[in-house]
C-alpha positions as CSV (number, residue, x, y, z in Angstrom):
1,X,-59.2,226.0,115.8
2,X,-57.1,223.8,113.5
3,X,-54.0,225.2,114.9
4,X,-55.3,224.3,118.6
5,X,-56.3,220.8,117.4
6,X,-52.7,220.3,115.8
7,X,-51.0,221.6,119.0
8,X,-53.0,219.2,121.2
9,X,-52.3,216.3,118.9
10,X,-48.7,217.1,118.7
11,X,-48.5,217.5,122.5
12,X,-50.3,214.1,122.9
13,X,-47.9,212.4,120.4
14,X,-44.8,213.8,122.3
15,X,-46.3,212.6,125.6
16,X,-46.7,209.1,124.3
17,X,-43.2,209.1,122.9
18,X,-41.9,210.2,126.3
19,X,-43.8,207.6,128.1
20,X,-42.6,204.9,125.8
21,X,-39.0,206.0,126.3
22,X,-39.3,206.0,130.0
23,X,-40.7,202.6,130.1
24,X,-37.9,201.4,127.7
25,X,-35.3,202.7,129.8
26,X,-36.9,201.2,132.9
27,X,-36.7,202.0,136.6
28,X,-34.1,200.3,138.7
29,X,-35.7,198.5,141.5
30,X,-36.9,195.2,143.0
31,X,-40.4,194.9,141.7
32,X,-41.4,192.8,138.7
33,X,-40.6,194.7,135.4
34,X,-37.9,197.0,137.1
35,X,-34.4,196.8,135.9
36,X,-32.4,194.7,138.2
37,X,-29.9,196.6,140.3
38,X,-26.3,196.1,139.2
39,X,-23.5,195.0,141.6
40,X,-20.0,193.7,141.3
41,X,-18.7,190.6,143.3
42,X,-15.9,188.2,143.0
43,X,-16.2,184.6,141.9
44,X,-14.7,181.8,143.8
45,X,-11.7,182.2,141.5
46,X,-11.1,185.8,142.3
47,X,-12.6,187.2,139.0
48,X,-14.7,190.3,139.3
49,X,-18.1,190.0,137.8
50,X,-21.0,192.5,137.3
51,X,-24.7,191.6,136.8
52,X,-24.7,193.9,133.8
53,X,-21.9,191.7,132.2
54,X,-24.7,189.2,131.4
55,X,-26.9,191.6,129.6
56,X,-28.4,189.9,126.5
57,X,-28.9,186.5,128.4
58,X,-31.5,185.5,131.0
59,X,-30.0,185.2,134.4
60,X,-31.1,183.2,137.4
61,X,-29.8,185.1,140.5
62,X,-29.8,183.0,143.6
63,X,-28.9,184.1,147.2
64,X,-27.7,181.1,149.3
65,X,-25.6,179.8,152.2
66,X,-24.0,176.5,153.1
67,X,-25.8,176.4,156.4
68,X,-29.2,176.8,154.8
69,X,-31.1,173.4,154.5
70,X,-33.5,174.6,151.7
71,X,-30.5,176.2,149.8
72,X,-28.6,172.8,150.0
73,X,-31.7,171.0,148.7
74,X,-32.2,173.4,145.9
75,X,-28.5,173.4,144.6
76,X,-28.8,170.0,142.6
77,X,-31.8,171.4,140.7
78,X,-29.9,174.6,139.9
79,X,-27.1,172.6,138.5
80,X,-29.4,170.5,136.4
81,X,-31.1,173.9,135.3
82,X,-27.7,175.2,134.5
83,X,-26.8,172.2,132.4
84,X,-30.1,171.7,130.4
85,X,-30.9,175.4,129.6
86,X,-29.5,178.5,127.9
87,X,-29.4,180.6,131.0
88,X,-26.8,182.1,133.3
89,X,-27.0,181.0,136.9
90,X,-25.4,183.2,139.4
91,X,-25.4,181.7,142.9
92,X,-24.5,184.5,145.4
93,X,-23.1,183.0,148.6
94,X,-24.1,185.3,151.6
95,X,-20.5,184.8,152.7
96,X,-20.9,187.3,155.4
97,X,-23.3,184.9,157.2
98,X,-21.0,181.8,156.9
99,X,-18.9,180.7,159.9
100,X,-15.9,180.3,157.5
101,X,-15.3,182.2,154.3
102,X,-14.0,179.0,152.7
103,X,-17.3,177.0,153.3
104,X,-18.8,178.0,149.9
105,X,-15.7,176.8,148.0
106,X,-15.7,173.5,149.9
107,X,-19.4,173.0,149.4
108,X,-19.2,173.8,145.6
109,X,-16.2,171.5,145.1
110,X,-17.8,168.6,147.2
111,X,-20.9,168.5,144.9
112,X,-19.2,169.6,141.6
113,X,-21.4,172.5,140.8
114,X,-20.2,174.4,137.6
115,X,-22.4,177.4,137.6
116,X,-20.9,180.8,138.7
117,X,-20.6,181.1,142.4
118,X,-20.2,184.7,143.6
119,X,-19.1,185.7,147.1
120,X,-21.0,188.4,149.0
121,X,-18.3,188.9,151.6
122,X,-19.5,192.4,152.8
123,X,-23.3,191.8,152.2
124,X,-23.3,194.5,149.5
125,X,-25.5,192.6,147.0
126,X,-27.6,191.1,149.8
127,X,-28.3,194.8,151.1
128,X,-29.2,196.1,147.6
129,X,-31.6,193.1,147.0
130,X,-32.9,193.2,150.5
131,X,-32.3,189.6,151.2
132,X,-33.9,188.4,154.3
133,X,-35.0,184.8,153.9
134,X,-32.6,182.5,151.9
135,X,-32.7,181.1,149.4
136,X,-34.1,184.1,147.5
137,X,-34.0,184.0,143.7
138,X,-34.6,186.5,141.0
139,X,-35.2,185.6,137.3
140,X,-33.9,188.4,135.2
141,X,-34.6,188.8,131.4
142,X,-32.0,189.2,128.8
143,X,-33.0,193.0,128.9
144,X,-32.0,193.1,132.5
145,X,-35.7,193.2,133.9
146,X,-36.9,191.3,136.9
147,X,-39.5,188.8,135.7
148,X,-39.8,186.7,138.8
149,X,-38.9,186.7,142.6
150,X,-39.1,183.7,144.7
151,X,-38.7,183.4,148.5
152,X,-37.7,180.0,149.4
153,X,-36.3,177.0,147.3
154,X,-37.4,176.4,143.7
155,X,-37.8,173.1,142.1
156,X,-36.3,172.4,138.6
157,X,-39.7,172.5,137.2
158,X,-40.4,175.9,138.7
159,X,-37.0,177.2,137.3
160,X,-37.9,176.0,133.8
161,X,-41.4,177.4,134.0
162,X,-40.1,180.9,135.0
163,X,-37.4,180.8,132.2
164,X,-40.1,179.9,129.6
165,X,-42.2,182.9,130.7
166,X,-39.2,185.1,129.8
167,X,-38.9,183.9,126.3
């Protein structure tokens, strides 16, 4: 009887350990709590960047286009958010939807944005993240987990609120 109780307890302990390991590793996906899918894109300067390069820091991942009025409205708040908070802002231009591939660079230069702008020329990241409406924003923790998803423009206050929830 004691041997059977020991075996059951040992099995239970192993099961709990396995569940903790599985949740610590995290499932890659697009739901809150999932590990954010990795991707590699080029910046406006031609530098290759992966989302995983920023592990250890909170990330605001924003999909936008120059022709999108809510995106244009949101960008100054993103700049303020970038300047005032310890967060990586990755603004992914859905370049494959732009009339001219150079529109993103012109727009960024015109308004003096200093956060990282990545070019999704072939729509790879947009497909991975199933981007339909833009802007779409994912807030990603320093551990790489999705903590918030927003469809539509965010205000500065909403950006700060979501960042504070991650800390």
